[in-house]
C-alpha positions in Angstrom: 75.4 184.2 134.8 75.8 186.4 137.9 73.0 187.1 140.3 72.7 190.4 142.2 71.1 191.1 145.5 68.2 193.4 144.4 68.0 195.2 147.8 71.7 195.9 147.7 71.5 197.1 144.1 68.6 199.5 144.9 69.9 200.6 148.3 70.7 204.3 148.7 73.6 205.7 150.6 71.5 206.4 153.6 70.5 202.8 153.9 67.0 203.2 152.7 65.7 201.1 149.8 65.1 203.3 146.9 64.1 202.9 143.3 61.2 200.7 144.0 57.6 201.8 143.5 56.3 203.6 146.6 54.0 200.8 147.9 56.8 198.3 147.6 59.3 200.6 149.3 56.8 201.3 152.1 56.3 197.5 152.5 60.0 196.8 152.7 60.6 199.6 155.2 57.7 198.2 157.4 59.1 194.7 157.2 62.6 196.1 158.1 61.1 197.9 161.1 59.2 194.8 162.2 62.4 192.7 162.0 64.3 195.3 163.9 61.7 195.3 166.7 61.7 191.5 166.8 65.5 191.3 167.0 65.4 194.0 169.8 62.7 192.0 171.7 64.7 188.8 171.3 67.8 190.6 172.7 65.9 191.8 175.7 64.4 188.4 176.3 67.9 186.8 175.9 69.3 189.3 178.4 66.5 188.6 180.9 67.0 184.8 180.6 70.7 185.2 181.0 70.2 187.3 184.2 67.7 184.6 185.5 70.2 181.8 184.8 72.9 183.7 186.5 70.7 184.4 189.5 69.7 180.7 189.8 73.3 179.7 189.4 74.4 182.1 192.1 71.6 180.9 194.4 72.8 177.3 194.0 76.3 178.3 194.9 77.6 178.1 191.3 
C-alpha cells in the first residue's frame, strides 16, 4: 500500500492548494501564511541574536 501526500496531490502549478472545498482551502492558506510569518519572525530574531553575539564577542576582544 502506498501513501500519498494529500497536499502535494492537490497542489496546483502555482503552488496554491486546490481541489479542496473552499473553507478548507482558505484554512490551509491561512495556516500557510501564519507559518511563513512565524518563520520570517524567527529569521529576524535569529539575525538580531547573531548580531548581538557578534557585538559582545567583539567587545570582549574575540
